[in-house]
N, C-alpha and C positions, 0 to 999 in steps of 0.2 A: 504493499499499498503505499501510498504519495500523496502529499498534500500538496496543491498546487493553487497558483492567483492567475485566474484566466483574464488575459489583458483585451482580449478582442473578441468579437464572432465572424468563423471563418468565411468564403467561398460558400461551402456546401453542410452551414448551418453547425458545423461546430465550433464548441470553444478551444481558442489558441492560446497556449503558456507558454513558457520561455522555453527553448529547447531547440524548436517547437515541439509541445505537445499540442493535442488534440484530444478534446476530452467531448461526447457528444451530451445534450441535453444543459450545457450549462451556457452561461451568460457573461458580459462582461464584468471585473471587478469582483466576482464571485471567489472565494475561498473552499475547493472541493478539496474532496477524496477519491482518488482513483486507483485503479486494480492495472496491472498488466508492466509490459514492458514495450521499447521502440517511441517509435510516434504516435501511435494512435492506443489511445488506455480506455477503459471502460468507467464511467461514475460511478461511484461506492455510494459517496454522502455529499450533500452543499451543506458549507460548516458556516458560508456567511455568503445568504443570497443576497442576489441581488433586491433592489425594491422592485425592477421592472419582472419577477418573477411570479408569474401566475399561474392557479394551479388548472393543470390542463385537461379539461373538457369531455377527454376520450379515456375510459376505461383501460382502451388497448393499446395507451398513448407509451411508445419505451420499449414496445416490445415489434409491435407492428410496424414495418419496414416503410408506411405513406404519409407518414407526417413529424418530420424534425425538428420543430419549433410550438408548439400548441405550448408550454411554459413561460413564452414571451410574449410581454402586456400590448399588445394590438398596433398600437399606436408609433411605439419605439420597434417592431419588427418590420412594420411597413415604411417606416423612416430608412431604415437598413436594408432595406430591398431597395430604394429608392439609392441611396448612397451607393449602392453594388453597379447601380446603371450609372450613375455619374463617374465613377472611377472607370469603370469599360471604357469610357468615352473619353475620358482624359488621357487615356492612354494612346489616343490616335490624333490628340490633342483638338477634340470636337468638342464644342457648347452649346447650348441651345436653351430655349426656356424648354421647363420642366411644367408638362399642367397639374392639378394634383389628382394624385392617382386614381384608377378605377380599383376598388377593394374587392371580392367577391364574397359575399357571406357566409356563415354557416347552414349545409341544409339545400347551399345552389349548386349542388354537381349532377348535369343530366346524364354524363357518361363515368363510368369508370369500369375495372376491368379485376373481376376475382378472379381467382386460381383454386383449382381443384383437385383435391387426393383423394383416395379410397377410401370408404368408411365402410358403415355397418347398417345393415337392417333397413338396408333400401334408400338410404343417403350417403353423399357424400359429403366428405370436409372439405367445408367454403372457409375462404380469406383472402387474405393480404400475404404476402411472402413478410418474410421477418427481416429486423432488419438485418445488415451485409451478409444476407443466409439466402440457401437456396430453402429452407424447410419455411412450413408454411403456420402462420398466426390463427386460426380458429378466430370467426367474428360475429355480434352479435346486432352490434352499431357501427356507423361511419358518422361522424360529422360532419361531415363535409358532403357526403352524399346525399342526393334529394330522397326525403325520408320515403318517397315509393320506392327509391331500390333498395333501402333497409329492410322496408314492408314485406319483401319478395323475396328474401334472403331462405327463410325457410320450402317454399318452394322452388326453388334457384339448387340448392341439396337436393331432393328429391329429382329435377331434371339433370343434375348430373351423374347420381347415380349410374347410370347404363353405359359411361361412357370408360370404363375401365377394361375392356374387353381382353385389350392387349397389354402388356406390361410397360412399356413404353410410353403407353399414352399418359400425358399432363397437360390435362384439358384448362384451357384460358378461358373464363364467362366475359367478355364484350360487353357490354350489357349500355342502352341507350332509352333513355322514358322519352317515346315519343308520344306528341299531340292523341295515337293511337295509342297508347297504353307499353309493355314493356318492349323492347327487339332486343334479342337474343344472340351476337355471334357465338359460336365457338371454337377455336384452334387447337392447336395442340393434339386432338385424336389420332392416334398409329395409323395408316394409313399401308406403308408397304409391308407388313406385317400382315396379312390376310385380309387386306384389302376396305381394311376402315369397320362402321359397325353393320352388327349382320342385322338383315331383317325385323328380327325379333327387339334387338333394343333399338332401332331406329322409332318402331310402333311402342315402345314405351317413353322413349324420348315424347313421342309426340302427344301419347296421352296425359301427360304430366304437364306439356305446356297446354292442355284445352285446356286439362281442372284448374290449371292455374291461372286461365283466362290472361297469358299472354299472345303479343299481338303476331308477332312470329319469332322462328328459330331457325337460324343455316348455321351451317359443319363447313366453314371455311367459304362464306358467301354459297352454298349449295344451300337450298331450301331443306328442311326437313321437318317443318311445320309453320302456316299463319292461316291464321283464320283474320287478320285486318292487314292492311298495307300500311306499315307504321309512315308517317310525315310528321314533317316541321315546320310552323310557321317562319317560313326565310321576306321579314320584312313585310311588304304586301302581299308573297308567295306563297304557296302551301306546295310544299317542298315534298315526292314518294320515295324516301330512301330506300336507296341501292344496298345492299346488304353490307355492310361493314364500314359502310363509308365514312367516311371523315366530317366530323363537326365540331365544333365550338364545345368545350367542356362546359362552360354554362352560356346559357343563354343572353345572359344582365352583359357578359362583357362579349357576346360578339355586338350587343346591340351598340355598347359603349366604342369598340373598334368601330363598329360602318358607321358612327353618327360622327365620328373625330374625322373617317377620311371622308362624308359627304359634305362635310363642313370645306373640309379643302380644297374640294375640285367644283365647288357651286360657282357657276358661270362659264364651266367648258361646255363645248359646241359636242366635243365626242372622247367619250372615255374608253379606255381597255381595261380591264380584272384581267392582271394575269395568276395562274396559281388557281383560278375563282371557285375551285369548289363545287359545291351542290350550289353556291351562288348566293353566300353569303353576304358579300359586298355587292355583287351587280344586279339582283335586284333591287337594292334602294339609291343603286347610284345611278341604273336606268328610268328614276321620275327625275333629276335631274339633266341628263344627258343620252343620247345613243350611246350602248353600250357593247365592246367585243371582249369576249368572255373566254380566256384560253388558259385550258389545264394538260395534264399527261392520263386523268384517269377517263375512259372512255366511259363507261357507268356515271361518273358524276354529269358530264358534259351530256348526256343524253337524261338526267334525270333535272338537270337545269330548263334544259328543252321544252322537255315536258312540260315541265310549272309555267313557261312563261303564260300559257294561256289561264293558268289560275289568280293571274295580275292585271286585268285590263287598266287601259291610261299609260302603262310605261312608253316612253320615249324609244323604244326597242331593243334590243338583245340579239344578237350573233354568236352564236359557238361554238367554240373550234378545240377540237381535242390535239395538244400537240404537244412531243416532249422538251419543254424550256428548256431542258442542259445541255439536250444535243440538238435541239435545234431553238434557240430563243427568237424572239418577234425582232427583227432587224432594225434600225435606226430608218431605214430605208420606207418599210413598212409600217412606220408608224408620225406619215409625215400628214397624215388624215387625222390624228389623235392631239390632243392639248390637253388630255392627262391621261397618267398611269397610275394605277393602282396595283401594287403586289404582296404577294403575303406567300412567302415558300415554304420549304420545307426548313427542319434544323441546319442543315448543310447549307441557307441561305442560296443567292441565287448572283453567284458570280459574273456568268456569261451574261445573265440577262440586263442585270447592273449594267457591264460594257457597253450594250445596248443602246440601253438609256442615258448613256453620256455622251456618245455617237449621234447620238436622237438631235433636232431640235426642240427636242418641248422644256416647259419652261415652269411643270408644276409634277409631280409623282409624291406619291403616299407608300411607303413603306412597311407593311405590317410585320413584325417578326416573334420568334417562340425562343429565339435565340439570340440575347443582344450581343456576342461573340462574334458570329457572322452577320447580323447586321451593321456592327464598325467596317469590318471589311467594306460591303458592300456600299456602305456611304462614303467610306473613305472615296471610293472610285466614283460616285456622283458631285460630290466636294471637290476633286480633282479637275472636274468638270466645268467647273462654273454655278455647281448648284451651292443654296444656301441650306443648312441644317433650322425651319425658321422655328419647331416644338416639336414638344413630343409628349405624348399620355402613356403612363407608366400601369399597366395592366395585369394585378395582381388577381390570374385566374385561377392559381395551382395555391390555393390557402393553405399556410402552414407545413409550405416546401419551401424550399431557397430558390425554387423557381420564376422567373419575371418576366411576364412577357412585356409589349410595346407596340407604338402606331406611331409615326413621326412624318412632318411635312415638307419637304422641299420647293423648295423655288430657285428658279434662275434667269 
């Protein structure tokens, strides 16, 4: 055992003491007792707590690997996230106006992933992976998730019970609460040895889904059961979700990001929405001007296209399936576009940013789930004459170290 004084909270949410020594669930200024050797230690006891320490609201906190920062008073926790974002920009000598951050409240996550392990008496074990481990923490509650997802956990245990016909199966249940009810996409069921689930297992799966009144159950996107097409409201449109489709985890966060983008492109005559997905931005932007919507996912683009009819009065949306890494929209193709919104995956959009930089565009909105790749892409735009006007921090993943953002550029 060692007693240490925590000096700061690091990027992954662990406290840092001289050495350095990293200790989870600790805060700056605290004196704590830790166990172990090397840089990574385990917290044994808080000897002198910070005034910012609060009682974690979830009984699984500390064992479950999902949340890292429930012990921190909310305003201080949120300020730490914003400070990290400021520091990430500063490494590339970028400064801008920071808006008041959006903060997702507890119980707001409409999408979560639960992992299943074989259980007994017709029920699987179900929960999150333990912190820094492959073992499973069975959960009864989840303070970040929509209460309707939590209420479905007993039925989901029964749903997952038939998934273990093959020893290598390690199923994950990707849950989305849609306007039609619960949508479940299951991955991790072994297919190579034995060809996947037997007809009997599929029948049991469908019976459990029907008994629980789930909207849809799919196995790696392949339909296993559907009573109702899962749909979500996206701005003025109603979108039929493809199985396993990307969706912002918190609907209020999606609305905040879209409102920021909409404000930044006011007055545009034609807008491009790159990495458009099922249209989180496209449908709202099309209330302002015609939109070119582009994404690499053909199912997402089909869903977006089909939903256009559900939103009369739009200025028009033209949707295209295109790999924006291998084939970015070129500067020459952007000649009739006067504003671009792009929302790439965690790897960022270096190839597309280079084309935006090369174009004659005067307005760009970047949405990012990874500040590190955002800063790289922002530097490409700034070096081409753009100014980063303002930035909206978005805390969509409550009590995690993760922070997202939207940023507007002008030239």
